[in-house]
C-alpha positions, -999 to +999 in steps of 0.1 A: +000+000+000+011+036-006+008+057+025+010+095+024+020+117+053+013+154+045+025+185+063+000+198+088-015+232+079-036+240+110-024+272+127+007+264+147+002+227+143+038+215+145+032+177+148+036+152+120+017+120+114+047+096+115+083+094+128+112+078+109+108+047+130+072+044+118+084+048+082+110+021+086+086-004+100+061+001+072+088+000+045+101-032+061+065-046+058+067-040+020+048-007+018+057+026+002+057+057+025+056+092+010+061+124+030+054+159+019+087+179+019+094+195+053+065+177+070+086+168+101+108+199+103+088+216+131+091+185+152+128+185+147+128+157+121+144+165+088+137+151+053+171+133+054+159+114+085+129+101+066+149+093+035+173+073+056+143+053+070+131+045+035+105+072+027+101+091-005+099+129-003+071+146-024+073+183-032+036+192-030+005+182-010-015+178-043+011+152-056+012+134-023-025+129-021-027+119-058-002+091-053-014+078-019-040+052-011-040+059+026-034+093+042-020+093+077-020+127+094-025+142+129-054+167+127-086+167+107-084+180+071-091+217+066-111+231+036-079+239+018-070+202+017-104+190+005-096+192-032-066+169-028-086+139-018-096+112-043-129+093-041-126+062-020-093+072-003-086+061+033-079+087+059-065+079+094-063+109+117-080+128+146-113+137+129-136+150+157-166+150+134-193+156+159-189+194+160-179+196+123-208+190+099-189+205+069-160+181+071-185+152+077-204+162+046-172+164+025-161+129+036-195+115+028-197+132-006-162+121-016-169+086-002-138+087+020-131+059+045-125+081+075-110+063+105-107+085+136-080+079+162-103+092+189-130+066+185-109+034+183-121+018+216-111-013+234-135-036+252-127-020+286-139+014+272-104+028+269-093+049+239-058+038+230-051+062+202-065+092+221-048+084+254-013+098+246-026+131+235-051+132+263-022+126+288-002+155+273-032+178+270-042+172+306-007+180+318-005+211+296-039+224+307-025+231+342+006+247+327-015+269+304-039+278+332-011+288+355+003+310+327-029+329+321-036+333+358-006+356+359-016+393+359+004+403+329-014+376+309-049+388+319-054+367+350-060+376+387-023+374+395-024+341+414+003+315+419-013+280+420+009+268+448+003+298+470+031+308+493+039+304+531+009+321+548-010+324+515-035+298+504-030+280+471-052+285+440-083+264+436-084+241+405-115+223+395-112+194+370-144+183+353-140+147+343-118+119+355-106+103+323-071+105+309-072+143+305-087+149+339-066+125+358-034+139+343-045+174+349-053+166+385-019+149+390+000+179+378-021+204+398-017+183+430+020+182+423+020+220+420+005+221+455-028+236+443-062+230+460-076+205+436-112+191+432-120+165+405-156+161+395-170+130+378-201+108+377-182+076+381-181+068+419-157+039+413-132+063+397-137+088+425-131+062+451-099+050+434-086+086+431-095+093+467-075+063+479-046+071+455-041+107+466-048+101+503-066+134+509-044+156+486-072+155+460-108+163+467-134+144+448-169+155+440-199+137+425-211+155+394-245+171+397-255+206+383-256+219+419-221+206+428-206+218+395-221+252+400-207+255+436-172+242+426-169+264+395-180+296+413-151+291+438-125+281+412-095+301+400-089+276+372-115+253+357-102+225+334-128+209+311-120+172+306-153+156+296-155+132+267-182+111+250-163+090+224-173+103+190-201+124+204-207+161+211-197+171+246-226+182+269-224+217+285-217+210+322-208+247+328-235+271+318-231+308+310-248+315+343-221+296+361-194+314+343-210+347+353-206+337+390-168+332+386-145+359+399-129+382+372-094+370+363-103+333+366-093+310+338-112+282+319-091+257+299-116+235+280-097+205+267-129+189+254-132+217+228-124+193+200-158+177+206-176+210+211-165+218+247-182+213+281-185+250+288-214+269+272-193+300+266-163+283+250-155+284+213-124+272+194-093+293+195-057+289+182-022+290+196-019+323+178-049+338+196-055+314+225-078+333+249-108+356+251-129+371+279-165+365+289-176+383+321-140+389+329-131+352+328-104+341+304-114+312+281-088+290+265-102+269+237-072+258+216-082+227+196-047+213+193-030+218+227-004+190+223+008+207+191+027+232+213+050+203+225+052+188+190+083+167+193+070+149+224+035+146+209+047+133+175+067+105+190+040+096+215+014+095+188+034+072+164+041+048+193+004+042+196-009+045+160+018+024+143+005-010+152-029+000+138-014+016+108+006-015+100-025-036+103-045-013+080-017-012+054-015-050+054-052-058+053-068-027+038-104-021+048-108-058+058-084-051+087-112-031+104-138-059+100-116-083+118-110-061+148-139-048+169-119-021+186-104-009+153-139-010+136-152+015+162-127+039+147-146+039+114-166+071+111-174+073+074-173+048+046-189+045+011-209+077+016-224+066+050-218+076+086-207+044+104-203+056+140-235+060+161-223+088+183-212+109+153-245+103+135-265+113+166-245+145+172-251+156+136-286+142+133-276+120+104-286+084+096-261+057+106-253+024+091-227+007+113-208-023+100-205-055+120-171-070+125 
């Protein structure tokens, strides 16, 4: 199979869809890997590194897409990339279709087999291809929040750890999945006053035992969320419904009750966000104010630490990519977890949560 890895064009998206190690493994398997010229430079990986691993370097995105059967990239295609796709091509990337009807419509019209990293799901409910970026995004959410709490960056001038004789900042983490757990871990390590909110009592019990009182846990109800958010200096949104649109746990009325200079970092923005007043932002213009509260809605947070993210991503996607390259579409049908990654195929939506979010008919395939 011919696999194409284009340069990412999203604003300040510095990751690349494959490392030289990934290229080498696929070439050893007998496949052809093509990279757009300079695709890895921002992650510190030069064209010579890829050539040494066995890749071919293509000068333009148009030529890359024209020669490739399978496109492996990081983020969802942008409208500028739509004309490059060929009917029936396979696409393996973070797609986040639930809040993106335009991209979904394009994939259906072009009959693209769209496989989303974020909806590949194991029997235990875990999301193996989302996990590494969730881990990084959760840790970065605290780092970003602390940055914007500084007065010169628009915040209230607060140090999360506090100081001798001065109480620490209050951090509220909404959701106890990979993002939330890693955000809580970093915030606790920074000596902040941390509360994690979730609906899963088993998860809350495990975290309570793990942190031995250093992390507060709270069962998620509208009343509890409202009370916690009103008292927070930093709110981190970490709610996820695989493939589906994220519900608004924090309403605009709750935001209005927060103190000016507080910060919201909504990591779930890729799926629509769990804060009613949030909208997508970019690394170039990351924040805006609503009622004096700073909102951070960057949709590709891990892109800021691109080298770490690129290698972490390939470590997890490569086994699936090798399987897909070897077996083609049939590789999905023989693997239930992998099949859950299928979002679009042959002009139909194939993932139930995506279809429900966009109010479209769904025709899932059985493995």
